[in-house]
Steps between C-alpha positions, in 0.01 A plus 500: 500500500238716326417415139657818357818442700508138382479603134775759546720241673451254213571772241818585688607138455459557126714814511206739464525770765463836323155649552441555128612145418267359765207701364573386143540135605167496687304717257196348329579729204880498470662747261851357456550460124759618249484675166492227237720707265793435736514154342767487230353479146141529624425821313632355174301180556176685568548722193554192281194323641281806438641537149443132410151500651409805292660376177303174483777259596421151627629471857580192708541495878758230577487380862620233739320192634492590870254718696714811450523436127131429442387802706747723314374364167138562599584851624672601177216357290250700706688827457563444128128457441459865599745600223364297208160562339248249634417356160873432432597340832425142392720523191780717639563389857607161631718328755739209527601294803778245436471143628703426814571153360559546127640854484614605847529849641518811284513576129583218260570487126212269407244723673638810330485331160141394568400851606664641186297261284185621676584855396605656829704820466579573867576267792470642852643260755389496862693330781766369260743583220781704659774261388330369185763662279502241219120473493455876478755518216306228317174691541666816370638309199140406415401867509327482840540751782553389860447677833612306805340566839646289778629502858754217512866563580707535184790252521559430131520681166227763508235518227572778248159667490287732711538339843295608802635327810588667833773239551691564178836683503482881513136505609433760771153396610494534884331166574640176358238263645223534241349181360469443127137606532614803701731609216215450251285725722765774497489485118121517520516808721691690235280365219198632689661842538635543145217314329228697679338183631236503776626438856297178508757354259735490801267442793337197336833313478631565853365162614730336244799692637424374851474138382817521289702665777391252766522205261861576409587538870620856454568710814183659638676822591550844344304551177383138494318559828305784338420299188392191693287691752301669223504180293341300783226763527422456130522121532244505780254684275494175297438680172702244304239231436746215441690577818177535698385158379837347590477647852150355537576156358829469693289546815693805611261622769702783652284812534797697366761357263845546655853468363512150659180401315661618177824311573347171611178477296488728196865479389526116517193468278642747246838326508341156464413562135865565408635226727274230360429609144429843347529831691283675239203358692581735791499800265159392368373493858636843596426685178181705542489608135187716478398427859183317392609139546249266659535233767420243233792620289762497777385195701664242267830691530470515879418130522797413281734707716363340817548154348854585390578627849368175648719309256793721597444422869479125427818501291672715762401261783622198304833664419547620859437152639741351246770746603444437871537125436826561311630699797404222741726270301799731544747394770479850645323820404717685244606854581375597155219282363532390137240248383406345168122535507463265202178545305361766733312768307737778397244768581499427874861413582576856612214494751608158629861615537368788710298267723793261548716801586248614761461156658871419530647852496756417236563652157309264271541422131281262302587374153283326242610329176422690181623238250831457315684437830415847627366615836309817581552631853319749719604602851384698802717612790487590867582851621856419600615355165534690173395230254626692197851521647484140620415367152735743324782302659397211273416711195720287274250212545207696355393559143276788613484659843337804660311633798557691822581434866164338579422304182692362202449291191732310266536226243785250500607156378375205710861386542572812710239424767725324753784747449261784576385315813863467620575864421198624689580301812861618494402864448238481776757359743719799421214742568414324826863521612465878470155516668372185669150650540412551132276191497309606809175694447525862610198676647470875537261512796305827511354462850444251780134466594283307744204285390261754651643762258371300204165674468293594197564868577875438508488307171292773333752763612769311312305539174612863492840365393357310202538414216737230613749315285861514389676796664210556740431168675231447759627586849667197657429431866632265767293343778758385754466205741161392366321195635348292220165317514243328277743414221339343195583443137304657214468444126447182303862394551527634853788727402344807665431550870310710749540545874459752780777692676493681834755645739301554817249218506208726415521691171583293197530547126408266217812409300514358146801325347510431126692217327737427790308282747736208447798719587353652817250248638740345754594847632134600531419182694810513721323680783784753508445876459604627156559825319265562208596726209229613261252758378147601604203460272138595559225341297123463496378141545127419503430867566737519796833682504792297630873547532762236421873491563653369176807309616824523299733327745493326840805498725595393848612795712855537375419766240 
């Protein structure tokens, strides 16, 4: 199949068949965006920001501690600097990122009181605040004004203030998948227009929008695809000195930074500051201020983030191994995994729950003690199980509870742990009685290929479909009836593997398997032909271009 025909066939699998849609999807300069004024309350919010910036008010950008929150905070700071006289910026503009551990997500009373004491007149939230009704009322009682910009689903009492959120009731914005940073950018677009700001005020922050959108695992379709494509172009210019130094020191050698590089290298380092200690460190890294920062100024920040990410990986590995050992002690693998992770670091339990979920393909919930006979839980789910609905069946056991179908969080009394475990198993048995395949991984195979198809030219053709991520995954291929040879383990713990696969005794493809060698080693060494499911990746190694088949699953021929 010719390359153009291949791309069209893969787009068809994604429901993109109209000629105009195909052209937009493949364009290097996509045009799909929407008028920011379609967002409810945006015009009022922009008018208030311009008024407060002109009147001399002291303004605080209040963010969140994840990659979306810190990029949104940095973006809004950057745009506001164009609105406030240079000599007044230091005294009139600031930001606040709450602690994941001491304050939790969103606005809180203590922070508002502190900001009031510091003389702030206006709080602009980014990536949080939609349901912070009581906190907003408290700020108003102190004489402060609040503008909330956010993207989270509103499931509680809505804040009574100017609220800019495409997912709030009565909002008619055509695309609901914006990240928190994406919403902040839509505000910035209108500020640029009404405030008469130079276009560079927008173009210089597009890299932040790409990082925030990818980091929050938002769908890379529709308007997000436009924002991320242009954002990656700006990111690859490496004009942001802190980010450039992080890319260098993290040994990210790709000639062109991709969405995968952002997701697996840049975002984890930004998140590490908030997971381990203080997310404000990530804002310090990203914030270009006057654009004249030196390597010497940003290197200590980069080194600290790299060290925190190393610590995060270490803590994550320890917690994962502890959880695996707990599961080994179970009489049989639970249909829904609920584990007390003990003194595991609170900042990494969500990641570990996700990794346990991937390894065992079960909805997974980890709890850690928080003192006073309380447990804090975080969960991740497989595609076939709506975790929010599953846990809602035990809502009476929780003091606080929230989330969505793929991830949830809660607090509860320690005494309720075993009751929750019983409830989950019972509810899972009911779900399995309706569909006995819900705990089996499902793969949407795009095409079957032969090893000889796995060429550098073929892999490069696939890049036309990038950026890849949520909503636009890498094409998934199957190599059927493959003979396996030269199997060997990789990595310090031998948890990874590499081998060759061929179907005709001549052409073969190098295959790489991450984290699952223990699970698949006996199949690989069985001497039997297998079906391989995975993606293609081309990379440059020692100056040579090579193609690898990145294996997701290995099956005997009963697929």
